[in-house]
C-alpha positions as CSV (number, residue, x, y, z in Angstrom):
1,M,0.0,0.0,0.0
2,P,1.5,3.4,-1.0
3,T,2.6,5.6,1.8
4,L,1.5,9.2,2.2
5,R,4.9,10.4,1.1
6,N,4.7,8.4,-2.1
7,R,1.2,9.7,-2.8
8,D,2.4,13.3,-2.3
9,T,5.3,12.7,-4.7
10,T,3.1,11.2,-7.3
11,A,0.6,14.1,-7.0
12,A,3.4,16.7,-7.2
13,A,4.8,15.0,-10.3
14,A,1.4,15.0,-12.0
15,I,1.0,18.7,-11.3
16,M,4.5,19.6,-12.5
17,T,4.5,17.4,-15.6
18,P,2.5,19.8,-17.9
19,A,4.6,22.8,-16.9
20,L,7.8,20.9,-17.4
21,L,6.7,19.7,-20.8
22,L,5.9,23.3,-21.9
23,I,9.3,24.5,-20.6
24,A,11.0,21.7,-22.4
25,C,9.2,22.4,-25.7
26,F,9.3,26.2,-25.7
27,I,12.5,27.0,-23.8
28,I,15.0,24.1,-23.5
29,L,14.5,22.6,-27.0
30,P,14.7,25.9,-28.9
31,F,17.9,26.8,-27.0
32,V,19.4,23.4,-27.8
33,L,18.5,23.9,-31.5
34,A,20.0,27.4,-31.4
35,V,23.3,26.0,-30.0
36,A,23.4,23.4,-32.8
37,L,22.6,25.9,-35.5
38,S,25.2,28.3,-34.2
39,F,27.9,25.9,-35.5
40,T,26.5,25.9,-39.0
41,D,26.0,28.3,-41.9
42,Q,22.2,27.7,-41.9
43,R,20.2,30.2,-44.0
44,L,16.6,31.2,-43.4
45,V,15.8,30.0,-47.0
46,P,18.1,27.0,-47.7
47,N,20.0,27.0,-50.9
48,L,19.7,23.6,-52.6
49,N,23.0,24.1,-54.4
50,A,24.8,24.9,-51.2
51,P,23.5,22.7,-48.4
52,T,24.0,23.6,-44.7
53,G,27.5,22.8,-43.5
54,F,29.3,22.7,-40.2
55,V,31.5,25.8,-39.7
56,G,32.7,25.3,-36.1
57,L,33.4,28.5,-34.2
58,R,33.5,30.7,-37.3
59,N,30.1,32.4,-36.4
60,Y,31.3,33.2,-32.8
61,L,34.7,34.5,-34.0
62,R,33.0,36.6,-36.6
63,L,30.6,38.1,-34.1
64,L,33.3,38.9,-31.5
65,G,35.2,40.8,-34.2
66,Q,32.1,42.6,-35.6
67,P,31.8,46.3,-34.5
68,E,28.0,46.2,-35.2
69,F,27.5,43.4,-32.7
70,L,29.8,44.9,-30.1
71,Q,28.1,48.2,-30.4
72,A,24.7,46.5,-29.9
73,F,25.9,44.7,-26.8
74,G,27.4,48.0,-25.4
75,N,24.1,49.8,-26.0
76,T,22.1,47.0,-24.3
77,F,24.5,46.9,-21.4
78,L,24.3,50.7,-20.9
79,F,20.6,50.6,-21.2
80,A,20.3,48.0,-18.5
81,L,22.9,49.7,-16.3
82,I,20.9,53.0,-16.3
83,V,17.3,51.8,-16.5
84,T,17.5,49.2,-13.7
85,P,18.2,51.6,-10.8
86,L,16.1,54.3,-12.4
87,Q,13.1,52.1,-12.8
88,S,13.6,50.5,-9.4
89,A,13.8,54.0,-7.7
90,M,10.6,55.1,-9.4
91,G,8.8,52.0,-8.4
92,L,10.0,52.3,-4.8
93,G,9.0,56.0,-4.6
94,A,5.5,55.2,-6.0
95,A,5.1,52.3,-3.6
96,I,6.0,54.4,-0.6
97,L,3.5,57.0,-1.7
98,I,0.6,54.7,-2.2
99,N,1.5,52.8,1.0
100,S,1.1,56.0,3.0
101,R,-2.1,57.3,4.6
102,L,-2.7,60.0,1.9
103,P,-6.4,60.4,1.3
104,A,-6.1,60.0,-2.5
105,R,-3.7,57.0,-2.4
106,N,-6.2,54.8,-4.3
107,V,-6.3,57.4,-7.1
108,F,-2.5,57.3,-7.2
109,R,-2.6,53.5,-7.4
110,G,-4.7,53.6,-10.6
111,I,-2.6,56.4,-12.1
112,F,0.7,54.8,-11.4
113,F,-0.4,51.4,-12.7
114,L,-1.7,52.8,-15.9
115,P,1.6,52.7,-17.9
116,T,2.0,49.0,-17.6
117,V,-1.5,48.2,-18.7
118,I,-0.8,49.9,-22.1
119,T,1.2,47.7,-24.5
120,M,4.7,48.8,-25.4
121,V,3.7,49.2,-29.0
122,V,1.0,51.8,-28.1
123,V,3.3,53.5,-25.7
124,S,6.0,53.7,-28.3
125,V,3.6,55.3,-30.8
126,I,2.5,57.9,-28.2
127,W,6.0,58.8,-27.1
128,F,7.1,59.0,-30.7
129,A,4.6,61.8,-31.1
130,L,5.8,63.4,-28.0
131,Y,9.4,63.4,-29.3
132,R,8.5,64.9,-32.6
133,I,10.0,68.3,-33.6
134,D,6.5,69.8,-33.1
135,G,5.7,67.5,-30.1
136,V,4.9,68.3,-26.5
137,F,8.5,67.9,-25.2
138,N,9.9,70.6,-27.6
139,Q,7.0,72.9,-26.8
140,L,7.7,72.5,-23.1
141,L,11.4,73.1,-23.7
142,S,10.6,76.3,-25.6
143,L,8.2,77.4,-22.9
144,L,10.7,76.8,-20.0
145,T,13.5,78.6,-21.8
146,A,11.4,81.4,-23.2
147,G,12.2,80.3,-26.7
148,A,16.0,80.4,-26.1
149,A,16.4,76.6,-26.8
150,G,15.3,75.5,-30.2
151,P,13.5,72.3,-31.0
152,V,15.5,69.2,-30.4
153,D,15.4,66.1,-32.7
154,W,15.3,63.7,-29.8
155,L,15.3,60.4,-31.8
156,H,17.8,61.4,-34.5
157,Q,20.7,62.6,-32.4
158,P,23.1,59.8,-31.5
159,W,23.7,61.2,-28.0
160,L,20.0,61.7,-27.3
161,A,18.3,58.7,-28.9
162,L,19.2,56.1,-26.2
163,P,18.4,58.4,-23.2
164,A,15.0,59.1,-24.9
165,I,14.4,55.3,-25.1
166,I,15.6,54.9,-21.5
167,L,13.1,57.6,-20.2
168,L,10.2,55.9,-22.1
169,S,11.1,52.5,-20.9
170,A,11.5,53.5,-17.2
171,W,8.1,55.2,-17.3
172,Q,6.3,52.3,-18.9
173,G,7.9,49.6,-16.7
174,F,8.1,51.1,-13.2
175,P,4.6,49.9,-12.1
176,F,5.9,46.3,-12.0
177,Q,8.5,47.3,-9.5
178,M,5.9,49.4,-7.7
179,V,3.7,46.4,-7.1
180,V,6.6,44.2,-5.9
181,Y,7.8,46.9,-3.5
182,L,4.3,47.6,-2.2
183,A,4.1,43.9,-1.3
184,G,7.5,44.2,0.4
185,L,6.5,47.3,2.3
186,Q,3.4,45.7,3.7
187,Q,5.5,42.8,5.1
188,I,7.6,45.1,7.3
189,N,6.5,45.0,10.9
190,P,4.9,48.4,11.8
191,E,6.3,48.1,15.3
192,L,9.8,48.7,13.9
193,Y,8.7,52.2,12.7
194,E,7.1,52.9,16.1
195,A,10.3,51.9,17.9
196,A,12.3,54.2,15.6
197,R,10.0,57.1,16.3
198,V,10.3,56.5,20.0
199,D,14.1,56.8,19.6
200,G,13.6,60.1,17.9
201,A,14.2,59.0,14.3
202,K,13.1,61.3,11.5
203,P,11.3,60.1,8.4
204,W,14.6,60.0,6.5
205,D,16.2,58.0,9.3
206,E,13.2,55.6,9.2
207,F,13.7,55.1,5.5
208,W,17.4,54.2,5.7
209,G,17.2,52.4,9.1
210,V,13.9,50.4,8.7
211,T,12.5,50.5,5.2
212,M,15.6,49.8,3.2
213,P,16.9,46.9,5.4
214,G,13.3,45.5,5.5
215,L,13.2,45.4,1.7
216,R,16.5,43.6,1.3
217,N,15.0,40.4,-0.3
218,T,12.6,42.6,-2.4
219,H,15.6,44.6,-3.7
220,I,17.3,41.4,-4.8
221,F,14.2,40.1,-6.7
222,V,13.6,43.5,-8.3
223,L,17.2,43.9,-9.3
224,V,17.5,40.5,-10.9
225,T,14.2,40.6,-12.8
226,T,14.6,44.2,-13.9
227,T,18.0,43.5,-15.3
228,I,16.8,40.5,-17.3
229,L,13.8,42.5,-18.6
230,A,16.1,45.4,-19.5
231,F,18.4,43.1,-21.6
232,K,15.3,42.1,-23.7
233,L,15.0,45.6,-25.1
234,F,13.5,45.4,-28.6
235,T,10.0,46.8,-29.2
236,Q,10.4,50.5,-28.4
237,V,13.7,50.6,-30.4
238,N,12.2,48.7,-33.4
239,M,9.2,51.0,-33.4
240,M,10.9,54.4,-32.9
241,T,14.5,54.3,-34.1
242,Q,15.1,51.0,-35.9
243,G,18.4,50.9,-34.2
244,G,19.6,54.3,-35.4
245,P,20.9,56.8,-35.7
246,N,24.2,55.2,-36.7
247,G,23.5,52.2,-34.5
248,A,23.2,54.4,-31.3
249,T,20.1,52.5,-30.2
250,Q,20.8,49.1,-31.7
251,T,20.3,46.2,-29.2
252,V,21.3,42.6,-29.1
253,V,17.8,41.3,-29.5
254,R,17.2,43.5,-32.5
255,Y,20.5,42.4,-34.0
256,I,19.5,38.8,-33.6
257,Y,16.2,39.5,-35.2
258,E,17.9,41.3,-38.2
259,Q,20.4,38.5,-38.7
260,G,17.9,35.7,-38.5
261,F,15.0,37.2,-40.4
262,S,16.0,40.3,-42.3
263,R,19.4,39.0,-43.6
264,G,18.5,35.3,-43.4
265,S,21.7,34.4,-41.5
266,V,20.2,31.9,-39.1
267,G,23.6,30.6,-38.0
268,I,24.9,34.0,-37.1
269,G,21.7,34.9,-35.3
270,A,21.8,31.6,-33.3
271,A,25.4,32.3,-32.3
272,A,24.5,35.8,-31.2
273,S,21.5,34.4,-29.1
274,V,23.8,31.9,-27.4
275,I,26.3,34.5,-26.5
276,F,23.5,36.8,-25.3
277,F,22.0,34.0,-23.1
278,L,25.3,33.1,-21.5
279,V,26.1,36.8,-20.7
280,V,22.7,37.4,-19.2
281,L,22.9,34.1,-17.2
282,A,26.3,35.1,-15.9
283,I,25.1,38.5,-14.8
284,S,22.0,37.0,-13.1
285,I,24.1,34.5,-11.2
286,A,26.6,37.1,-10.2
287,Q,23.7,39.3,-8.9
288,R,22.2,36.4,-6.9
289,F,25.6,35.6,-5.4
290,V,26.5,39.2,-4.5
291,F,23.0,40.2,-3.2
292,R,22.1,37.1,-1.3
293,S,18.8,37.0,0.6
294,D,18.7,37.0,4.4
295,E,17.8,33.3,4.5
296,E,20.8,32.4,2.3
297,V,23.2,34.6,4.4
298,R,22.1,32.7,7.5
């Protein structure tokens, strides 16, 4: 007669099997195929006169020596480096605001959560209009400077295009961090704040002495997930700048898309995706190792 432990194991396996099959079919298997294709000269449309052949490490060596790929990687890394703390800070500030006892905090919850409800395609179209020469941002710039500053071509200046994308992305994505931080704030024991006030702590002291340490595990989760999401930058760049000007906003994901679908170089695109996966995996592991949770530290 099966024991209770065996029955629990069987039930757990039955529940997990569908999810594991989906992960295997849509994540593990495609990655294995990408690794295999990265060692070939596979084309999107096969040439019957020149069948696919094994090329070894040629695709990887070609990528590592290609300025276009290195620039795309640099842009993506810079984007993640800036947008991760910016988006997290915006989310934390909004979470603290709506977690307070302000009378209109429910209104703020709806307002702050609105950006993430709108799809990135729609957001990109709206912000593209805002960034136009005759758009709202240039009108505000002219108003604030009394006409001294002329209209700025935000998306066609190499030194402005990526910051413009960063601002848009931070605005659209911060509600996710806000929800996570709000859950973390509600887990902090209110008695800690009361004890801090008894000791004469000011609001700023409470923030650094109680709130920030209490959100340690939340910070780790937000940092890792936001970094991974930032490296997936594609839609807003593809919609607004197409990687320009002069490659200033080109990203790794868009580079992979161009190589695999626009240029038909499936082998090169697969090699780029493998390199991209390994770099993001290494960064994620490093973050988890450096910013370990309280339970792991103990």
